[in-house]
All heavy atoms as a GROMACS GRO file, in nm:
protein
  580
    1MET      N    1  -2.454  -0.561  -0.162
    1MET     CA    2  -2.380  -0.447  -0.113
    1MET      C    3  -2.283  -0.484  -0.001
    1MET      O    4  -2.223  -0.398   0.058
    1MET     CB    5  -2.476  -0.338  -0.066
    1MET     CG    6  -2.557  -0.276  -0.178
    1MET     SD    7  -2.453  -0.222  -0.311
    1MET     CE    8  -2.487  -0.054  -0.318
    2ASP      N    9  -2.272  -0.612   0.027
    2ASP     CA   10  -2.177  -0.655   0.130
    2ASP      C   11  -2.034  -0.620   0.092
    2ASP      O   12  -1.952  -0.597   0.180
    2ASP     CB   13  -2.187  -0.805   0.155
    2ASP     CG   14  -2.301  -0.840   0.249
    2ASP    OD1   15  -2.348  -0.751   0.321
    2ASP    OD2   16  -2.341  -0.958   0.249
    3HIS      N   17  -2.005  -0.616  -0.039
    3HIS     CA   18  -1.868  -0.588  -0.081
    3HIS      C   19  -1.824  -0.448  -0.037
    3HIS      O   20  -1.708  -0.427  -0.003
    3HIS     CB   21  -1.852  -0.607  -0.232
    3HIS     CG   22  -1.922  -0.505  -0.316
    3HIS    ND1   23  -2.057  -0.509  -0.338
    3HIS    CD2   24  -1.874  -0.398  -0.381
    3HIS    CE1   25  -2.090  -0.407  -0.415
    3HIS    NE2   26  -1.982  -0.338  -0.442
    4ILE      N   27  -1.917  -0.353  -0.030
    4ILE     CA   28  -1.884  -0.218   0.018
    4ILE      C   29  -1.846  -0.225   0.165
    4ILE      O   30  -1.748  -0.162   0.207
    4ILE     CB   31  -2.003  -0.121  -0.003
    4ILE    CG1   32  -2.039  -0.110  -0.150
    4ILE    CG2   33  -1.974   0.015   0.057
    4ILE    CD1   34  -1.932  -0.047  -0.236
    5LYS      N   35  -1.920  -0.302   0.242
    5LYS     CA   36  -1.891  -0.317   0.384
    5LYS      C   37  -1.750  -0.374   0.404
    5LYS      O   38  -1.673  -0.325   0.487
    5LYS     CB   39  -1.995  -0.408   0.449
    5LYS     CG   40  -1.970  -0.435   0.596
    5LYS     CD   41  -2.082  -0.517   0.657
    5LYS     CE   42  -2.056  -0.664   0.632
    5LYS     NZ   43  -2.149  -0.752   0.703
    6TYR      N   44  -1.716  -0.474   0.323
    6TYR     CA   45  -1.584  -0.537   0.335
    6TYR      C   46  -1.473  -0.445   0.285
    6TYR      O   47  -1.363  -0.446   0.339
    6TYR     CB   48  -1.582  -0.672   0.265
    6TYR     CG   49  -1.667  -0.774   0.337
    6TYR    CD1   50  -1.777  -0.830   0.275
    6TYR    CD2   51  -1.638  -0.813   0.468
    6TYR    CE1   52  -1.856  -0.923   0.342
    6TYR    CE2   53  -1.715  -0.904   0.534
    6TYR     CZ   54  -1.825  -0.959   0.472
    6TYR     OH   55  -1.902  -1.050   0.538
    7LEU      N   56  -1.500  -0.368   0.182
    7LEU     CA   57  -1.400  -0.270   0.135
    7LEU      C   58  -1.371  -0.166   0.242
    7LEU      O   59  -1.256  -0.130   0.266
    7LEU     CB   60  -1.446  -0.201   0.007
    7LEU     CG   61  -1.426  -0.278  -0.121
    7LEU    CD1   62  -1.495  -0.206  -0.237
    7LEU    CD2   63  -1.279  -0.297  -0.150
    8LEU      N   64  -1.475  -0.117   0.306
    8LEU     CA   65  -1.455  -0.017   0.412
    8LEU      C   66  -1.384  -0.079   0.532
    8LEU      O   67  -1.299  -0.013   0.596
    8LEU     CB   68  -1.589   0.044   0.453
    8LEU     CG   69  -1.656   0.128   0.344
    8LEU    CD1   70  -1.793   0.176   0.390
    8LEU    CD2   71  -1.568   0.246   0.304
    9LEU      N   72  -1.413  -0.204   0.562
    9LEU     CA   73  -1.342  -0.273   0.670
    9LEU      C   74  -1.195  -0.291   0.633
    9LEU      O   75  -1.106  -0.268   0.716
    9LEU     CB   76  -1.406  -0.409   0.698
    9LEU     CG   77  -1.345  -0.491   0.809
    9LEU    CD1   78  -1.352  -0.418   0.943
    9LEU    CD2   79  -1.415  -0.627   0.819
   10SER      N   80  -1.169  -0.328   0.508
   10SER     CA   81  -1.030  -0.344   0.466
   10SER      C   82  -0.956  -0.211   0.470
   10SER      O   83  -0.838  -0.206   0.502
   10SER     CB   84  -1.021  -0.407   0.327
   10SER     OG   85  -1.073  -0.320   0.228
   11LYS      N   86  -1.027  -0.101   0.442
   11LYS     CA   87  -0.965   0.031   0.451
   11LYS      C   88  -0.924   0.062   0.595
   11LYS      O   89  -0.818   0.116   0.620
   11LYS     CB   90  -1.058   0.139   0.398
   11LYS     CG   91  -0.994   0.278   0.401
   11LYS     CD   92  -1.092   0.385   0.359
   11LYS     CE   93  -1.032   0.522   0.374
   11LYS     NZ   94  -0.994   0.556   0.511
   12GLU      N   95  -1.009   0.024   0.690
   12GLU     CA   96  -0.973   0.045   0.831
   12GLU      C   97  -0.845  -0.031   0.866
   12GLU      O   98  -0.757   0.022   0.934
   12GLU     CB   99  -1.086  -0.002   0.922
   12GLU     CG  100  -1.205   0.089   0.924
   12GLU     CD  101  -1.312   0.039   1.020
   12GLU    OE1  102  -1.276  -0.008   1.130
   12GLU    OE2  103  -1.430   0.047   0.983
   13TYR      N  104  -0.836  -0.156   0.821
   13TYR     CA  105  -0.716  -0.236   0.849
   13TYR      C  106  -0.592  -0.176   0.784
   13TYR      O  107  -0.487  -0.166   0.848
   13TYR     CB  108  -0.735  -0.380   0.801
   13TYR     CG  109  -0.814  -0.466   0.896
   13TYR    CD1  110  -0.941  -0.509   0.862
   13TYR    CD2  111  -0.762  -0.505   1.018
   13TYR    CE1  112  -1.015  -0.588   0.949
   13TYR    CE2  113  -0.834  -0.585   1.105
   13TYR     CZ  114  -0.961  -0.625   1.070
   13TYR     OH  115  -1.033  -0.703   1.155
   14ILE      N  116  -0.602  -0.137   0.658
   14ILE     CA  117  -0.484  -0.085   0.590
   14ILE      C  118  -0.445   0.050   0.646
   14ILE      O  119  -0.327   0.082   0.654
   14ILE     CB  120  -0.503  -0.082   0.436
   14ILE    CG1  121  -0.366  -0.082   0.364
   14ILE    CG2  122  -0.585   0.036   0.390
   14ILE    CD1  123  -0.285  -0.204   0.381
   15ASP      N  124  -0.543   0.130   0.689
   15ASP     CA  125  -0.510   0.258   0.750
   15ASP      C  126  -0.430   0.238   0.879
   15ASP      O  127  -0.337   0.313   0.908
   15ASP     CB  128  -0.637   0.340   0.778
   15ASP     CG  129  -0.697   0.400   0.653
   15ASP    OD1  130  -0.629   0.404   0.548
   15ASP    OD2  131  -0.814   0.443   0.659
   16GLY      N  132  -0.466   0.134   0.955
   16GLY     CA  133  -0.389   0.102   1.076
   16GLY      C  134  -0.248   0.061   1.041
   16GLY      O  135  -0.152   0.101   1.108
   17SER      N  136  -0.233  -0.018   0.936
   17SER     CA  137  -0.098  -0.059   0.893
   17SER      C  138  -0.017   0.061   0.845
   17SER      O  139   0.101   0.074   0.877
   17SER     CB  140  -0.108  -0.161   0.780
   17SER     OG  141  -0.168  -0.279   0.825
   18LEU      N  142  -0.080   0.149   0.769
   18LEU     CA  143  -0.010   0.268   0.720
   18LEU      C  144   0.034   0.358   0.835
   18LEU      O  145   0.143   0.414   0.832
   18LEU     CB  146  -0.101   0.348   0.625
   18LEU     CG  147  -0.127   0.284   0.490
   18LEU    CD1  148  -0.248   0.349   0.422
   18LEU    CD2  149  -0.004   0.294   0.401
   19LYS      N  150  -0.050   0.367   0.937
   19LYS     CA  151  -0.019   0.453   1.052
   19LYS      C  152   0.102   0.402   1.131
   19LYS      O  153   0.177   0.479   1.188
   19LYS     CB  154  -0.142   0.462   1.141
   19LYS     CG  155  -0.131   0.564   1.252
   19LYS     CD  156  -0.266   0.585   1.316
   19LYS     CE  157  -0.270   0.517   1.449
   19LYS     NZ  158  -0.395   0.539   1.523
   20HIS      N  159   0.121   0.271   1.133
   20HIS     CA  160   0.226   0.212   1.215
   20HIS      C  161   0.348   0.166   1.135
   20HIS      O  162   0.435   0.097   1.189
   20HIS     CB  163   0.169   0.095   1.295
   20HIS     CG  164   0.071   0.139   1.398
   20HIS    ND1  165  -0.064   0.134   1.376
   20HIS    CD2  166   0.089   0.193   1.520
   20HIS    CE1  167  -0.126   0.182   1.482
   20HIS    NE2  168  -0.036   0.218   1.572
   21MET      N  169   0.357   0.204   1.008
   21MET     CA  170   0.472   0.164   0.927
   21MET      C  171   0.598   0.237   0.972
   21MET      O  172   0.593   0.351   1.014
   21MET     CB  173   0.447   0.197   0.779
   21MET     CG  174   0.360   0.098   0.712
   21MET     SD  175   0.330   0.126   0.536
   21MET     CE  176   0.438   0.250   0.486
   22ARG      N  177   0.709   0.166   0.960
   22ARG     CA  178   0.839   0.228   0.987
   22ARG      C  179   0.891   0.285   0.856
   22ARG      O  180   0.923   0.211   0.765
   22ARG     CB  181   0.936   0.125   1.043
   22ARG     CG  182   0.896   0.080   1.182
   22ARG     CD  183   1.000  -0.008   1.241
   22ARG     NE  184   1.129   0.060   1.243
   22ARG     CZ  185   1.241   0.002   1.281
   22ARG    NH1  186   1.240  -0.123   1.317
   22ARG    NH2  187   1.354   0.069   1.281
   23THR      N  188   0.899   0.414   0.849
   23THR     CA  189   0.944   0.477   0.725
   23THR      C  190   1.095   0.476   0.712
   23THR      O  191   1.147   0.503   0.605
   23THR     CB  192   0.892   0.622   0.714
   23THR    OG1  193   0.933   0.695   0.829
   23THR    CG2  194   0.741   0.623   0.703
   24ASP      N  195   1.166   0.442   0.819
   24ASP     CA  196   1.312   0.435   0.809
   24ASP      C  197   1.358   0.305   0.744
   24ASP      O  198   1.474   0.287   0.717
   24ASP     CB  199   1.377   0.450   0.947
   24ASP     CG  200   1.337   0.341   1.045
   24ASP    OD1  201   1.228   0.283   1.029
   24ASP    OD2  202   1.413   0.317   1.139
   25GLN      N  203   1.265   0.214   0.717
   25GLN     CA  204   1.299   0.088   0.652
   25GLN      C  205   1.220   0.069   0.524
   25GLN      O  206   1.191  -0.042   0.483
   25GLN     CB  207   1.272  -0.029   0.745
   25GLN     CG  208   1.363  -0.034   0.864
   25GLN     CD  209   1.336  -0.157   0.948
   25GLN    OE1  210   1.244  -0.233   0.923
   25GLN    NE2  211   1.418  -0.177   1.049
   26ASP      N  212   1.185   0.177   0.457
   26ASP     CA  213   1.099   0.163   0.340
   26ASP      C  214   1.175   0.126   0.214
   26ASP      O  215   1.121   0.132   0.106
   26ASP     CB  216   1.016   0.289   0.318
   26ASP     CG  217   1.098   0.409   0.277
   26ASP    OD1  218   1.223   0.402   0.284
   26ASP    OD2  219   1.040   0.509   0.237
   27ASP      N  220   1.300   0.084   0.226
   27ASP     CA  221   1.374   0.042   0.108
   27ASP      C  222   1.362  -0.108   0.084
   27ASP      O  223   1.416  -0.160  -0.012
   27ASP     CB  224   1.521   0.081   0.119
   27ASP     CG  225   1.591   0.015   0.236
   27ASP    OD1  226   1.522  -0.026   0.331
   27ASP    OD2  227   1.714   0.006   0.233
   28ARG      N  228   1.288  -0.179   0.167
   28ARG     CA  229   1.270  -0.322   0.148
   28ARG      C  230   1.157  -0.345   0.048
   28ARG      O  231   1.048  -0.293   0.064
   28ARG     CB  232   1.235  -0.388   0.279
   28ARG     CG  233   1.350  -0.381   0.378
   28ARG     CD  234   1.300  -0.385   0.516
   28ARG     NE  235   1.328  -0.509   0.583
   28ARG     CZ  236   1.269  -0.544   0.695
   28ARG    NH1  237   1.179  -0.468   0.750
   28ARG    NH2  238   1.300  -0.656   0.753
   29VAL      N  239   1.186  -0.422  -0.054
   29VAL     CA  240   1.089  -0.444  -0.161
   29VAL      C  241   0.994  -0.558  -0.129
   29VAL      O  242   0.887  -0.568  -0.185
   29VAL     CB  243   1.162  -0.467  -0.296
   29VAL    CG1  244   1.065  -0.495  -0.407
   29VAL    CG2  245   1.247  -0.346  -0.330
   30GLY      N  246   1.030  -0.644  -0.037
   30GLY     CA  247   0.948  -0.761  -0.008
   30GLY      C  248   0.803  -0.726   0.022
   30GLY      O  249   0.774  -0.632   0.094
   31PHE      N  250   0.712  -0.802  -0.036
   31PHE     CA  251   0.570  -0.772  -0.022
   31PHE      C  252   0.522  -0.787   0.121
   31PHE      O  253   0.442  -0.708   0.169
   31PHE     CB  254   0.490  -0.863  -0.116
   31PHE     CG  255   0.347  -0.821  -0.130
   31PHE    CD1  256   0.313  -0.716  -0.213
   31PHE    CD2  257   0.248  -0.886  -0.060
   31PHE    CE1  258   0.181  -0.677  -0.227
   31PHE    CE2  259   0.115  -0.848  -0.073
   31PHE     CZ  260   0.083  -0.743  -0.157
   32LEU      N  261   0.567  -0.888   0.192
   32LEU     CA  262   0.520  -0.911   0.328
   32LEU      C  263   0.604  -0.841   0.434
   32LEU      O  264   0.555  -0.812   0.543
   32LEU     CB  265   0.517  -1.061   0.357
   32LEU     CG  266   0.416  -1.140   0.276
   32LEU    CD1  267   0.432  -1.289   0.304
   32LEU    CD2  268   0.275  -1.096   0.306
   33GLU      N  269   0.729  -0.816   0.406
   33GLU     CA  270   0.816  -0.762   0.511
   33GLU      C  271   0.852  -0.616   0.491
   33GLU      O  272   0.906  -0.553   0.579
   33GLU     CB  273   0.945  -0.843   0.519
   33GLU     CG  274   1.028  -0.833   0.393
   33GLU     CD  275   1.149  -0.920   0.396
   33GLU    OE1  276   1.146  -1.027   0.459
   33GLU    OE2  277   1.248  -0.881   0.334
   34GLY      N  278   0.819  -0.561   0.378
   34GLY     CA  279   0.854  -0.422   0.351
   34GLY      C  280   0.732  -0.335   0.332
   34GLY      O  281   0.618  -0.381   0.331
   35ASN      N  282   0.757  -0.207   0.317
   35ASN     CA  283   0.649  -0.112   0.300
   35ASN      C  284   0.586  -0.119   0.162
   35ASN      O  285   0.471  -0.078   0.145
   35ASN     CB  286   0.699   0.030   0.327
   35ASN     CG  287   0.737   0.051   0.472
   35ASN    OD1  288   0.710  -0.033   0.556
   35ASN    ND2  289   0.799   0.162   0.502
   36ALA      N  290   0.657  -0.171   0.064
   36ALA     CA  291   0.603  -0.177  -0.071
   36ALA      C  292   0.472  -0.256  -0.075
   36ALA      O  293   0.377  -0.217  -0.144
   36ALA     CB  294   0.705  -0.239  -0.167
   37GLY      N  295   0.464  -0.364  -0.003
   37GLY     CA  296   0.342  -0.445  -0.001
   37GLY      C  297   0.225  -0.372   0.061
   37GLY      O  298   0.112  -0.378   0.012
   38VAL      N  299   0.252  -0.301   0.169
   38VAL     CA  300   0.145  -0.224   0.235
   38VAL      C  301   0.094  -0.115   0.140
   38VAL      O  302  -0.027  -0.096   0.126
   38VAL     CB  303   0.194  -0.162   0.368
   38VAL    CG1  304   0.086  -0.075   0.431
   38VAL    CG2  305   0.237  -0.272   0.464
   39TYR      N  306   0.187  -0.046   0.076
   39TYR     CA  307   0.146   0.058  -0.019
   39TYR      C  308   0.069  -0.001  -0.137
   39TYR      O  309  -0.029   0.058  -0.184
   39TYR     CB  310   0.267   0.134  -0.073
   39TYR     CG  311   0.331   0.228   0.026
   39TYR    CD1  312   0.470   0.232   0.038
   39TYR    CD2  313   0.257   0.314   0.105
   39TYR    CE1  314   0.531   0.319   0.128
   39TYR    CE2  315   0.317   0.400   0.194
   39TYR     CZ  316   0.455   0.403   0.205
   39TYR     OH  317   0.514   0.490   0.294
   40ALA      N  318   0.109  -0.118  -0.186
   40ALA     CA  319   0.041  -0.181  -0.299
   40ALA      C  320  -0.103  -0.219  -0.261
   40ALA      O  321  -0.197  -0.193  -0.336
   40ALA     CB  322   0.119  -0.303  -0.346
   41VAL      N  323  -0.119  -0.279  -0.144
   41VAL     CA  324  -0.253  -0.317  -0.098
   41VAL      C  325  -0.338  -0.192  -0.075
   41VAL      O  326  -0.455  -0.187  -0.113
   41VAL     CB  327  -0.246  -0.405   0.028
   41VAL    CG1  328  -0.383  -0.426   0.089
   41VAL    CG2  329  -0.180  -0.538  -0.003
   42ALA      N  330  -0.279  -0.090  -0.015
   42ALA     CA  331  -0.351   0.035   0.008
   42ALA      C  332  -0.396   0.096  -0.125
   42ALA      O  333  -0.509   0.145  -0.137
   42ALA     CB  334  -0.264   0.134   0.084
   43SER      N  335  -0.311   0.089  -0.226
   43SER     CA  336  -0.347   0.143  -0.357
   43SER      C  337  -0.469   0.073  -0.415
   43SER      O  338  -0.561   0.138  -0.466
   43SER     CB  339  -0.228   0.129  -0.452
   43SER     OG  340  -0.262   0.178  -0.579
   44VAL      N  341  -0.474  -0.059  -0.405
   44VAL     CA  342  -0.588  -0.135  -0.457
   44VAL      C  343  -0.715  -0.102  -0.379
   44VAL      O  344  -0.822  -0.080  -0.437
   44VAL     CB  345  -0.558  -0.286  -0.454
   44VAL    CG1  346  -0.683  -0.366  -0.487
   44VAL    CG2  347  -0.445  -0.321  -0.547
   45ILE      N  348  -0.705  -0.099  -0.247
   45ILE     CA  349  -0.823  -0.071  -0.165
   45ILE      C  350  -0.876   0.068  -0.192
   45ILE      O  351  -0.996   0.088  -0.214
   45ILE     CB  352  -0.790  -0.090  -0.015
   45ILE    CG1  353  -0.765  -0.238   0.016
   45ILE    CG2  354  -0.903  -0.034   0.073
   45ILE    CD1  355  -0.710  -0.264   0.153
   46TYR      N  356  -0.788   0.166  -0.192
   46TYR     CA  357  -0.832   0.304  -0.213
   46TYR      C  358  -0.890   0.323  -0.353
   46TYR      O  359  -0.990   0.395  -0.370
   46TYR     CB  360  -0.718   0.401  -0.188
   46TYR     CG  361  -0.703   0.441  -0.043
   46TYR    CD1  362  -0.669   0.348   0.054
   46TYR    CD2  363  -0.725   0.573  -0.002
   46TYR    CE1  364  -0.657   0.384   0.186
   46TYR    CE2  365  -0.712   0.610   0.130
   46TYR     CZ  366  -0.679   0.515   0.224
   46TYR     OH  367  -0.668   0.552   0.356
   47ASP      N  368  -0.833   0.257  -0.453
   47ASP     CA  369  -0.889   0.266  -0.588
   47ASP      C  370  -1.028   0.201  -0.592
   47ASP      O  371  -1.118   0.253  -0.657
   47ASP     CB  372  -0.796   0.199  -0.688
   47ASP     CG  373  -0.843   0.218  -0.831
   47ASP    OD1  374  -0.849   0.334  -0.877
   47ASP    OD2  375  -0.876   0.117  -0.895
   48SER      N  376  -1.044   0.091  -0.521
   48SER     CA  377  -1.172   0.020  -0.521
   48SER      C  378  -1.285   0.100  -0.457
   48SER      O  379  -1.402   0.082  -0.492
   48SER     CB  380  -1.159  -0.114  -0.447
   48SER     OG  381  -1.070  -0.198  -0.515
   49ILE      N  382  -1.251   0.188  -0.363
   49ILE     CA  383  -1.356   0.269  -0.301
   49ILE      C  384  -1.369   0.406  -0.368
   49ILE      O  385  -1.444   0.491  -0.323
   49ILE     CB  386  -1.334   0.285  -0.149
   49ILE    CG1  387  -1.203   0.355  -0.116
   49ILE    CG2  388  -1.344   0.152  -0.078
   49ILE    CD1  389  -1.186   0.390   0.031
   50GLY      N  390  -1.293   0.426  -0.477
   50GLY     CA  391  -1.308   0.548  -0.554
   50GLY      C  392  -1.216   0.662  -0.517
   50GLY      O  393  -1.234   0.774  -0.565
   51TRP      N  394  -1.118   0.638  -0.434
   51TRP     CA  395  -1.025   0.742  -0.394
   51TRP      C  396  -0.901   0.732  -0.483
   51TRP      O  397  -0.794   0.692  -0.439
   51TRP     CB  398  -0.988   0.726  -0.247
   51TRP     CG  399  -1.101   0.752  -0.152
   51TRP    CD1  400  -1.234   0.747  -0.178
   51TRP    CD2  401  -1.089   0.786  -0.014
   51TRP    NE1  402  -1.306   0.774  -0.065
   51TRP    CE2  403  -1.220   0.800   0.037
   51TRP    CE3  404  -0.982   0.806   0.071
   51TRP    CZ2  405  -1.246   0.833   0.169
   51TRP    CZ3  406  -1.007   0.838   0.203
   51TRP    CH2  407  -1.138   0.852   0.250
   52SER      N  408  -0.917   0.770  -0.607
   52SER     CA  409  -0.814   0.749  -0.709
   52SER      C  410  -0.684   0.825  -0.682
   52SER      O  411  -0.576   0.772  -0.704
   52SER     CB  412  -0.868   0.788  -0.846
   52SER     OG  413  -0.977   0.706  -0.879
   53GLN      N  414  -0.693   0.949  -0.636
   53GLN     CA  415  -0.571   1.026  -0.613
   53GLN      C  416  -0.486   0.963  -0.503
   53GLN      O  417  -0.365   0.949  -0.516
   53GLN     CB  418  -0.602   1.171  -0.579
   53GLN     CG  419  -0.478   1.257  -0.562
   53GLN     CD  420  -0.388   1.254  -0.686
   53GLN    OE1  421  -0.433   1.283  -0.796
   53GLN    NE2  422  -0.262   1.217  -0.668
   54GLN      N  423  -0.548   0.924  -0.393
   54GLN     CA  424  -0.474   0.858  -0.285
   54GLN      C  425  -0.416   0.726  -0.334
   54GLN      O  426  -0.304   0.691  -0.298
   54GLN     CB  427  -0.564   0.836  -0.164
   54GLN     CG  428  -0.604   0.962  -0.093
   54GLN     CD  429  -0.730   1.026  -0.152
   54GLN    OE1  430  -0.772   0.996  -0.264
   54GLN    NE2  431  -0.791   1.115  -0.076
   55SER      N  432  -0.491   0.655  -0.415
   55SER     CA  433  -0.443   0.530  -0.472
   55SER      C  434  -0.318   0.553  -0.555
   55SER      O  435  -0.219   0.478  -0.543
   55SER     CB  436  -0.553   0.466  -0.559
   55SER     OG  437  -0.504   0.354  -0.626
   56GLN      N  438  -0.319   0.655  -0.637
   56GLN     CA  439  -0.202   0.687  -0.719
   56GLN      C  440  -0.082   0.727  -0.633
   56GLN      O  441   0.033   0.697  -0.666
   56GLN     CB  442  -0.236   0.798  -0.819
   56GLN     CG  443  -0.330   0.753  -0.929
   56GLN     CD  444  -0.269   0.641  -1.011
   56GLN    OE1  445  -0.156   0.647  -1.055
   56GLN    NE2  446  -0.348   0.536  -1.032
   57ASP      N  447  -0.108   0.797  -0.523
   57ASP     CA  448   0.000   0.835  -0.430
   57ASP      C  449   0.067   0.712  -0.371
   57ASP      O  450   0.190   0.705  -0.362
   57ASP     CB  451  -0.053   0.925  -0.319
   57ASP     CG  452  -0.100   1.061  -0.369
   57ASP    OD1  453  -0.064   1.100  -0.483
   57ASP    OD2  454  -0.174   1.128  -0.295
   58PHE      N  455  -0.013   0.613  -0.331
   58PHE     CA  456   0.043   0.490  -0.276
   58PHE      C  457   0.121   0.415  -0.384
   58PHE      O  458   0.228   0.361  -0.357
   58PHE     CB  459  -0.067   0.400  -0.218
   58PHE     CG  460  -0.130   0.454  -0.094
   58PHE    CD1  461  -0.268   0.462  -0.084
   58PHE    CD2  462  -0.054   0.496   0.013
   58PHE    CE1  463  -0.328   0.511   0.031
   58PHE    CE2  464  -0.112   0.547   0.129
   58PHE     CZ  465  -0.250   0.554   0.137
   59LEU      N  466   0.068   0.412  -0.504
   59LEU     CA  467   0.137   0.346  -0.614
   59LEU      C  468   0.270   0.414  -0.645
   59LEU      O  469   0.370   0.348  -0.672
   59LEU     CB  470   0.048   0.344  -0.738
   59LEU     CG  471   0.094   0.258  -0.853
   59LEU    CD1  472   0.116   0.114  -0.810
   59LEU    CD2  473  -0.007   0.265  -0.966
   60ALA      N  474   0.273   0.546  -0.637
   60ALA     CA  475   0.398   0.620  -0.657
   60ALA      C  476   0.501   0.582  -0.551
   60ALA      O  477   0.621   0.573  -0.580
   60ALA     CB  478   0.372   0.770  -0.654
   61ASN      N  479   0.456   0.556  -0.428
   61ASN     CA  480   0.547   0.511  -0.323
   61ASN      C  481   0.607   0.375  -0.357
   61ASN      O  482   0.726   0.351  -0.334
   61ASN     CB  483   0.475   0.502  -0.189
   61ASN     CG  484   0.443   0.637  -0.130
   61ASN    OD1  485   0.505   0.737  -0.165
   61ASN    ND2  486   0.345   0.641  -0.043
   62VAL      N  487   0.526   0.286  -0.412
   62VAL     CA  488   0.576   0.154  -0.453
   62VAL      C  489   0.683   0.170  -0.561
   62VAL      O  490   0.791   0.110  -0.553
   62VAL     CB  491   0.462   0.063  -0.504
   62VAL    CG1  492   0.518  -0.067  -0.561
   62VAL    CG2  493   0.362   0.033  -0.394
   63VAL      N  494   0.654   0.250  -0.661
   63VAL     CA  495   0.749   0.273  -0.770
   63VAL      C  496   0.878   0.332  -0.717
   63VAL      O  497   0.988   0.292  -0.758
   63VAL     CB  498   0.686   0.363  -0.879
   63VAL    CG1  499   0.788   0.406  -0.981
   63VAL    CG2  500   0.570   0.290  -0.945
   64GLN      N  501   0.868   0.423  -0.623
   64GLN     CA  502   0.987   0.486  -0.565
   64GLN      C  503   1.071   0.382  -0.490
   64GLN      O  504   1.194   0.378  -0.504
   64GLN     CB  505   0.947   0.598  -0.471
   64GLN     CG  506   1.063   0.668  -0.407
   64GLN     CD  507   1.018   0.776  -0.309
   64GLN    OE1  508   0.901   0.786  -0.274
   64GLN    NE2  509   1.111   0.855  -0.264
   65ILE      N  510   1.008   0.297  -0.412
   65ILE     CA  511   1.081   0.196  -0.336
   65ILE      C  512   1.147   0.096  -0.431
   65ILE      O  513   1.266   0.064  -0.416
   65ILE     CB  514   0.987   0.122  -0.238
   65ILE    CG1  515   0.941   0.216  -0.127
   65ILE    CG2  516   1.055  -0.001  -0.179
   65ILE    CD1  517   0.828   0.162  -0.043
   66VAL      N  518   1.072   0.047  -0.527
   66VAL     CA  519   1.126  -0.052  -0.621
   66VAL      C  520   1.238   0.010  -0.704
   66VAL      O  521   1.337  -0.056  -0.734
   66VAL     CB  522   1.013  -0.110  -0.710
   66VAL    CG1  523   1.069  -0.196  -0.821
   66VAL    CG2  524   0.915  -0.188  -0.624
   67GLY      N  525   1.224   0.135  -0.739
   67GLY     CA  526   1.325   0.202  -0.821
   67GLY      C  527   1.457   0.226  -0.751
   67GLY      O  528   1.560   0.245  -0.815
   68ARG      N  529   1.457   0.223  -0.620
   68ARG     CA  530   1.580   0.246  -0.543
   68ARG      C  531   1.669   0.124  -0.533
   68ARG      O  532   1.786   0.136  -0.501
   68ARG     CB  533   1.546   0.288  -0.401
   68ARG     CG  534   1.521   0.434  -0.388
   68ARG     CD  535   1.515   0.472  -0.243
   68ARG     NE  536   1.373   0.495  -0.215
   68ARG     CZ  537   1.317   0.480  -0.097
   68ARG    NH1  538   1.386   0.439   0.004
   68ARG    NH2  539   1.190   0.505  -0.080
   69ARG      N  540   1.612   0.008  -0.556
   69ARG     CA  541   1.689  -0.115  -0.537
   69ARG      C  542   1.688  -0.198  -0.664
   69ARG      O  543   1.585  -0.215  -0.725
   69ARG     CB  544   1.627  -0.198  -0.425
   69ARG     CG  545   1.627  -0.121  -0.296
   69ARG     CD  546   1.627  -0.203  -0.176
   69ARG     NE  547   1.685  -0.333  -0.191
   69ARG     CZ  548   1.748  -0.393  -0.095
   69ARG    NH1  549   1.762  -0.335   0.019
   69ARG    NH2  550   1.796  -0.512  -0.111
   70PRO      N  551   1.802  -0.251  -0.700
   70PRO     CA  552   1.801  -0.340  -0.816
   70PRO      C  553   1.730  -0.470  -0.782
   70PRO      O  554   1.742  -0.520  -0.670
   70PRO     CB  555   1.950  -0.365  -0.841
   70PRO     CG  556   2.017  -0.337  -0.711
   70PRO     CD  557   1.932  -0.234  -0.641
   71LEU      N  558   1.652  -0.519  -0.874
   71LEU     CA  559   1.582  -0.646  -0.852
   71LEU      C  560   1.678  -0.762  -0.877
   71LEU      O  561   1.747  -0.765  -0.977
   71LEU     CB  562   1.461  -0.655  -0.943
   71LEU     CG  563   1.354  -0.550  -0.920
   71LEU    CD1  564   1.240  -0.568  -1.020
   71LEU    CD2  565   1.299  -0.557  -0.779
   72THR      N  566   1.681  -0.854  -0.785
   72THR     CA  567   1.769  -0.971  -0.796
   72THR      C  568   1.685  -1.096  -0.776
   72THR      O  569   1.568  -1.089  -0.741
   72THR     CB  570   1.881  -0.968  -0.691
   72THR    OG1  571   1.822  -0.970  -0.561
   72THR    CG2  572   1.966  -0.843  -0.706
   73ASN      N  573   1.746  -1.210  -0.794
   73ASN     CA  574   1.675  -1.335  -0.770
   73ASN      C  575   1.648  -1.349  -0.622
   73ASN      O  576   1.576  -1.425  -0.576
   73ASN     CB  577   1.755  -1.454  -0.820
   73ASN     CG  578   1.765  -1.452  -0.971
   73ASN    OD1  579   1.681  -1.392  -1.037
   73ASN    ND2  580   1.864  -1.517  -1.025
   0.00000   0.00000   0.00000
């Protein structure tokens, strides 16, 4: 059951990241430097702990960000 402990710990970390995100720069697609990566990780964590609706909301944010910018090399 250690995995539950680590999932809940990861939720605490991602919640802190979500709370401090700059929403005025959410058009950056980069996984490490933009909000899309935070939303993607949040989606996986929330889905893993059974919060499917919140997970889908985060995933919708990723799709919205990616959809606003053309993908280039």
